[in-house]
RODO-2510 file (C-alpha; in nm, 4 decimals, decimal comma):
residues 343
     n   res          X          Y          Z
     1     m     0,0000     0,0000     0,0000
     2     t     0,1464     0,3353    -0,1053
     3     w     0,0646     0,6297     0,1194
     4     r     0,0720     0,9822    -0,0160
     5     g     0,0578     1,3224     0,1447
     6     p     0,0522     1,5581     0,3030
     7     t    -0,3102     1,6569     0,3368
     8     y    -0,5139     1,7962     0,6247
     9     r    -0,8534     1,9034     0,7494
    10     t    -0,9414     2,1918     0,9836
    11     v    -1,1151     2,1281     1,3159
    12     d    -1,2060     2,4273     1,5345
    13     g    -0,9436     2,6354     1,3576
    14     e    -0,6703     2,3736     1,4114
    15     k    -0,5005     2,1877     1,1270
    16     v    -0,5140     1,8063     1,1595
    17     d    -0,2540     1,6356     0,9412
    18     g    -0,3344     1,3371     0,7232
    19     v    -0,2170     1,1005     0,4527
    20     w    -0,4108     0,9060     0,1897
    21     c    -0,3990     0,5954    -0,0263
    22     h    -0,6105     0,4239    -0,2899
    23     v    -0,8671     0,1576    -0,2015
    24     w    -1,1422    -0,0171    -0,3976
    25     r    -1,5065     0,0760    -0,3283
    26     r    -1,8052    -0,1340    -0,4284
    27     h    -2,0683     0,0491    -0,6295
    28     q    -2,4096     0,0736    -0,4644
    29     l    -2,5856    -0,0736    -0,7691
    30     g    -2,3842    -0,3924    -0,8048
    31     d    -2,0614    -0,5828    -0,7476
    32     v    -1,8585    -0,3393    -0,9532
    33     y    -1,5558    -0,1843    -0,7810
    34     y    -1,3843     0,1437    -0,8553
    35     v    -1,0760     0,3188    -0,7161
    36     d    -1,1320     0,5788    -0,4453
    37     d    -0,9221     0,7720    -0,1924
    38     l    -0,9038     0,6737     0,1728
    39     v    -0,7761     0,9583     0,3936
    40     v    -0,6402     0,8945     0,7439
    41     y    -0,5971     1,1790     0,9955
    42     a    -0,3788     1,2196     1,3033
    43     d    -0,6770     1,2272     1,5397
    44     g    -0,7953     0,8846     1,4193
    45     a    -1,0678     1,0092     1,1850
    46     i    -1,0926     0,8362     0,8460
    47     k    -1,2657     0,9543     0,5277
    48     c    -1,3550     0,6896     0,2727
    49     e    -1,7058     0,7760     0,1524
    50     g    -1,7823     1,1300     0,0437
    51     t    -1,7314     1,3776     0,3267
    52     d    -1,8426     1,1492     0,6115
    53     l    -1,5810     1,0623     0,8729
    54     i    -1,5507     0,7220     1,0396
    55     d    -1,3035     0,5606     1,2801
    56     l    -1,1046     0,2362     1,2739
    57     a    -1,4096     0,0377     1,3856
    58     g    -1,6118     0,1854     1,0999
    59     l    -1,3410     0,0992     0,8500
    60     e    -1,3248    -0,2536     0,9883
    61     r    -1,7002    -0,2955     0,9305
    62     r    -1,6688    -0,1798     0,5687
    63     l    -1,3746    -0,4114     0,5037
    64     t    -1,5663    -0,7035     0,6571
    65     k    -1,8780    -0,6298     0,4485
    66     g    -1,6689    -0,5866     0,1353
    67     t    -1,7911    -0,2347     0,0574
    68     v    -1,4250    -0,1317     0,0779
    69     a    -1,1474    -0,3607    -0,0480
    70     v    -0,7703    -0,3331    -0,0464
    71     r    -0,7407    -0,5018    -0,3866
    72     d    -0,9662    -0,5228    -0,6900
    73     p    -1,1772    -0,8331    -0,6141
    74     g    -1,2270    -0,8947    -0,9838
    75     a    -0,8616    -0,8820    -1,0818
    76     q    -0,6651    -1,1995    -1,1484
    77     s    -0,2994    -1,1353    -1,0779
    78     s    -0,0218    -1,3521    -1,2185
    79     w     0,2351    -1,1840    -0,9980
    80     g     0,4274    -1,4412    -0,7971
    81     a     0,5235    -1,2733    -0,4699
    82     r     0,8514    -1,3951    -0,3215
    83     y     0,7088    -1,3390     0,0253
    84     p     0,3970    -1,5325     0,1247
    85     e     0,2193    -1,2662     0,3310
    86     p    -0,0655    -1,1133     0,1260
    87     l    -0,2338    -0,7831     0,1937
    88     t    -0,5662    -0,8592     0,3627
    89     p    -0,8425    -0,6382     0,5057
    90     e    -0,7212    -0,7285     0,8569
    91     t    -0,3579    -0,6323     0,7944
    92     f    -0,4634    -0,3196     0,6043
    93     l    -0,6615    -0,2105     0,9105
    94     l    -0,3448    -0,2496     1,1193
    95     e    -0,1488    -0,0453     0,8642
    96     v    -0,4051     0,2364     0,8850
    97     a    -0,3710     0,2334     1,2644
    98     d     0,0072     0,2628     1,2184
    99     r    -0,0308     0,5678     0,9950
   100     i    -0,2471     0,7331     1,2648
   101     e     0,0261     0,6660     1,5225
   102     e     0,2914     0,8136     1,2907
   103     l     0,0843     1,1240     1,2157
   104     s     0,0279     1,1776     1,5869
   105     g     0,3994     1,1625     1,6652
   106     r     0,3717     0,8253     1,8406
   107     p     0,5922     0,5224     1,7591
   108     t     0,4714     0,2811     1,4925
   109     t     0,4774    -0,0968     1,5256
   110     a     0,8020    -0,1067     1,3251
   111     q     0,9646     0,1510     1,5550
   112     r     0,8515    -0,0426     1,8623
   113     c     1,0025    -0,3565     1,7093
   114     h     1,3377    -0,1786     1,6631
   115     e     1,3221    -0,0694     2,0266
   116     a     1,2567    -0,4313     2,1308
   117     i     1,5602    -0,5398     1,9269
   118     r     1,7779    -0,2894     2,1130
   119     h     1,6465    -0,4083     2,4505
   120     y     1,7112    -0,7717     2,3614
   121     r     2,0658    -0,6945     2,2506
   122     q     2,1328    -0,5282     2,5868
   123     e     1,9873    -0,8175     2,7869
   124     s     1,9370    -1,1402     2,5936
   125     t     1,6794    -1,3120     2,8155
   126     e     1,3808    -1,5267     2,7265
   127     l     1,1578    -1,2502     2,8610
   128     g     1,3224    -1,0051     2,6216
   129     r     1,2878    -1,2477     2,3317
   130     e     0,9182    -1,2901     2,4069
   131     a     0,8756    -0,9115     2,4122
   132     l     1,0562    -0,8956     2,0765
   133     r     0,8304    -1,1679     1,9368
   134     k     0,5198    -0,9722     2,0377
   135     a     0,6606    -0,6509     1,8875
   136     y     0,7466    -0,8285     1,5608
   137     l     0,4054    -0,9969     1,5327
   138     a     0,2332    -0,6622     1,5990
   139     i     0,3661    -0,5346     1,2640
   140     p     0,1094    -0,5820     0,9834
   141     a     0,2071    -0,9159     0,8287
   142     h     0,2518    -0,7819     0,4759
   143     l     0,4979    -0,5177     0,6055
   144     r     0,7217    -0,7411     0,8206
   145     v     0,9493    -0,8151     0,5277
   146     y     1,0467    -0,4458     0,5174
   147     v     1,1066    -0,3872     0,8878
   148     l     1,4873    -0,4151     0,8707
   149     g     1,5178    -0,2196     0,5451
   150     d     1,7315    -0,4995     0,3984
   151     m     1,5662    -0,6575     0,0964
   152     e     1,8426    -0,9163     0,0623
   153     r     1,7935    -1,0613     0,4120
   154     q     1,4348    -0,9330     0,4459
   155     d     1,3114    -1,0204     0,7973
   156     r     1,4877    -1,3594     0,8120
   157     p     1,7223    -1,2539     1,0980
   158     l     1,4186    -1,1842     1,3160
   159     r     1,2424    -1,5052     1,2192
   160     i     1,5563    -1,7050     1,2988
   161     l     1,6040    -1,5341     1,6353
   162     l     1,2408    -1,5885     1,7341
   163     t     1,2549    -1,9617     1,6523
   164     d     1,3692    -2,1916     1,9336
   165     v     1,6957    -2,3825     1,8903
   166     g     1,6252    -2,7210     1,7328
   167     e     1,3057    -2,6026     1,5613
   168     p     1,2696    -2,5278     1,1869
   169     v     1,2068    -2,1637     1,0935
   170     d     0,8404    -2,1159     0,9948
   171     g     0,7908    -2,4921     1,0252
   172     d     0,9623    -2,5801     0,6977
   173     g     1,2823    -2,3747     0,7014
   174     p     1,6304    -2,4542     0,8303
   175     v     1,6617    -2,5969     1,1807
   176     v     1,7868    -2,3235     1,4125
   177     t     2,1144    -2,3690     1,6001
   178     e     2,2869    -2,1700     1,8761
   179     e     2,5387    -2,0519     1,6166
   180     m     2,2588    -1,9140     1,4007
   181     h     2,1286    -1,7156     1,6992
   182     r     2,4792    -1,5775     1,7619
   183     d     2,5139    -1,4842     1,3941
   184     v     2,1849    -1,2931     1,4104
   185     l     2,2968    -1,0981     1,7188
   186     e     2,6205    -1,0067     1,5361
   187     f     2,4097    -0,8929     1,2410
   188     f     2,2066    -0,6652     1,4678
   189     e     2,5272    -0,5286     1,6206
   190     e     2,6483    -0,4250     1,2752
   191     y     2,2992    -0,3153     1,1697
   192     d     2,2645    -0,0892     1,4749
   193     h     2,6013     0,0776     1,4355
   194     g     2,6331     0,0720     1,0573
   195     v     2,9577    -0,1281     1,0728
   196     t     3,1099    -0,2296     0,7416
   197     e     3,4134    -0,4383     0,6607
   198     r     3,5968    -0,1407     0,5140
   199     p     3,7570     0,1038     0,7578
   200     r     3,6184     0,4559     0,7605
   201     p     3,8500     0,6922     0,5677
   202     v     4,0107     0,9721     0,7659
   203     y     4,0341     1,3235     0,6194
   204     a     4,2428     1,6223     0,7239
   205     d     3,9447     1,8406     0,8214
   206     d     3,7443     1,5754     1,0060
   207     p     3,6191     1,6900     1,3506
   208     a     3,8500     1,5909     1,6326
   209     e     3,5658     1,4690     1,8542
   210     a     3,3215     1,1905     1,7777
   211     v     3,0136     1,2997     1,5845
   212     p     2,7043     1,2837     1,8101
   213     p     2,3904     1,0961     1,7041
   214     p     2,1551     1,2793     1,4653
   215     v     1,9084     1,5350     1,5974
   216     v     1,5639     1,4371     1,4667
   217     l     1,3136     1,7216     1,4261
   218     r     0,9757     1,5498     1,4373
   219     d     0,6507     1,7135     1,3297
   220     v     0,4647     1,7045     1,6622
   221     i     0,1129     1,8430     1,6979
   222     y     0,0338     2,0605     2,0021
   223     p    -0,3478     2,0797     2,0294
   224     r    -0,3285     2,3375     2,3109
   225     g    -0,0737     2,5580     2,1388
   226     w     0,3042     2,5715     2,1376
   227     p     0,4725     2,4991     2,4754
   228     e     0,6065     2,8014     2,6616
   229     e     0,9436     2,6387     2,7289
   230     l     1,1436     2,6493     2,4069
   231     d     1,2868     2,3267     2,2737
   232     l     1,3818     2,1662     1,9422
   233     f     1,0317     2,2288     1,8040
   234     v     1,1329     2,5926     1,7434
   235     l     1,3560     2,4671     1,4599
   236     r     1,0494     2,3552     1,2633
   237     n     0,9532     2,5830     0,9746
   238     n     0,5953     2,6232     1,0966
   239     y     0,7005     2,7562     1,4373
   240     p     0,5581     3,1123     1,4628
   241     a     0,8723     3,3259     1,4461
   242     e     0,8367     3,6428     1,2380
   243     v     1,0904     3,6791     0,9569
   244     h     1,1779     3,9700     0,7268
   245     f     1,2937     3,8531     0,3866
   246     a     1,2787     3,9650     0,0231
   247     g     1,1011     4,2890     0,1149
   248     g     0,8218     4,1268     0,3109
   249     t     0,7323     4,0193     0,6632
   250     h     0,6103     3,6657     0,7235
   251     p     0,4738     3,4998     1,0399
   252     s     0,6888     3,1907     0,9908
   253     v     0,9400     3,0376     0,7511
   254     h     0,6730     2,7996     0,6225
   255     e     0,4279     3,0773     0,5342
   256     g     0,7051     3,2950     0,3944
   257     y     0,8197     3,0186     0,1624
   258     w     0,4750     2,9538     0,0182
   259     t     0,3932     3,3234    -0,0122
   260     l     0,7079     3,3728    -0,2180
   261     a     0,6394     3,0570    -0,4182
   262     e     0,2923     3,1764    -0,5163
   263     s     0,4078     3,5275    -0,6023
   264     h     0,7157     3,4178    -0,7977
   265     r     0,6982     3,4948    -1,1663
   266     g     0,8690     3,2728    -1,4138
   267     d     0,9217     2,9013    -1,4488
   268     d     1,2508     2,8818    -1,2587
   269     w     1,1119     2,8345    -0,9070
   270     s     1,2721     2,4908    -0,8774
   271     d     1,6078     2,6572    -0,9478
   272     v     1,5749     2,9321    -0,6855
   273     r     1,3698     2,7661    -0,4096
   274     l     1,6790     2,6392    -0,2266
   275     a     1,8233     2,9919    -0,2063
   276     v     1,4855     3,1238    -0,0882
   277     m     1,4659     2,8649     0,1908
   278     a     1,8252     2,9385     0,2950
   279     g     1,7476     3,3122     0,3095
   280     l     1,4351     3,2579     0,5177
   281     l     1,6188     3,0381     0,7678
   282     r     1,9027     3,2907     0,8004
   283     a     1,6452     3,5661     0,8599
   284     k     1,4694     3,3587     1,1259
   285     f     1,7744     3,2784     1,3366
   286     t     1,9480     3,6142     1,3037
   287     r     1,6289     3,7929     1,4117
   288     h     1,5578     3,5589     1,7064
   289     p     1,8711     3,4979     1,9197
   290     d     1,6820     3,2707     2,1616
   291     l     1,5970     3,0365     1,8752
   292     a     1,9538     3,0595     1,7444
   293     e     2,0793     2,9369     2,0835
   294     i     1,8709     2,6215     2,0503
   295     l     2,0041     2,5625     1,6995
   296     l     2,3628     2,6135     1,8194
   297     a     2,3010     2,3722     2,1082
   298     t     2,2729     2,0877     1,8535
   299     g     2,6521     2,1106     1,8169
   300     n     2,7855     1,9380     1,5081
   301     a     2,5143     1,6712     1,4960
   302     t     2,3419     1,5865     1,1717
   303     i     1,9925     1,7358     1,1644
   304     s     1,7158     1,5127     1,0307
   305     y     1,3989     1,7052     0,9387
   306     t     1,1078     1,4593     0,9287
   307     g     0,7307     1,4797     0,8896
   308     n     0,4670     1,4704     0,6187
   309     k     0,3975     1,8356     0,5381
   310     e     0,7001     1,8978     0,3137
   311     s     0,7973     1,7095     0,0021
   312     p     1,0829     1,4531     0,0201
   313     y     1,3025     1,7224    -0,1376
   314     w     1,2936     1,9093     0,1945
   315     r     1,2585     1,6328     0,4541
   316     d     1,4303     1,3127     0,5605
   317     a     1,2040     1,0226     0,4636
   318     g     1,4245     0,7459     0,6059
   319     s     1,4400     0,4278     0,3999
   320     r     1,1835     0,5777     0,1576
   321     g     1,4304     0,8445     0,0506
   322     g     1,4195     1,2174     0,0977
   323     r     1,6953     1,4746     0,0425
   324     n     1,6569     1,6458     0,3817
   325     w     1,7417     1,9905     0,2438
   326     i     1,5848     2,1723     0,5397
   327     g     1,8007     1,9722     0,7785
   328     r     2,1091     2,0426     0,5706
   329     l     2,0324     2,4145     0,5504
   330     l     1,9814     2,4272     0,9270
   331     e     2,3310     2,2805     0,9635
   332     l     2,4638     2,5493     0,7280
   333     v     2,2962     2,8330     0,9207
   334     r     2,4228     2,6802     1,2461
   335     s     2,7761     2,6867     1,1087
   336     e     2,7357     3,0498     0,9984
   337     l     2,6091     3,1464     1,3436
   338     s     2,9151     2,9823     1,4968
   339     w     3,1551     3,1866     1,2824
   340     p     3,2920     3,4787     1,4876
   341     t     3,1839     3,8202     1,3608
   342     g     3,4176     4,1104     1,2957
   343     e     3,7087     3,8989     1,1736
***
């Protein structure tokens, strides 16, 4: 299932983020299906029929009745999947619930599984393995193959680890040994730290100290308004910090960018948009020293700008790609703010 976005709806003046995908809807006059949009929002509301909103329970009823389907019921596919877990109404319902968690800034089933892997590596007990098994099985079955982001190994390391020694994997696979369990733990050690067989090259201008872990700027929703105590959320483009740029005043970087995009004349916006974003960010942090202090406090860490509002050109989309230009520009502005003035 391919999710697209961003989209949103307005509730009591507040923007509620959403994403959408295609589903099949049965026509009222017969067993004919047609493609329609299913929109999922951060507050758990779902739109799949006209303008009416339902919840997960409502979607489950429609999937059970067959008025909504995840695949064209009349299509005969000759595609031979190399992984035997099909997309079903039940697993699609779990995937929708995951998208709601992601939109709300809460961990998804895949993220909880990664956390369980880390806990098990720290303390390899049967209790930890059982917790990992539950976290793995909570992932929608058709998505488990992608959880490690390694399409060569797929999710085989997890399936091996969760199979008892002396038992065949999945009932008909290889019989698991202690050595296989050890090999899997070594795989996770390398997976967690990005270890490769080749040594990391050393360059003359590398930082003397170790590079800290990335700073992730998540798109968190604050229903009661922005917190009074400033934190990393002020680095988001939609944070209300007035900026003066290109002869105008804008309530935030986000609104300034789109105002300039809509007023730009000519067909070269894609060529100049990076310079516009850089100028807006410089204007924001030079005008607001308190926000600049928070940016400087990130040190020399990589900044990962995530979320669903911006296109993958601007944000970090993890294993799905993304060029993370906002994060990279924030690092540039941070470096400029660190440069001593008057020299």
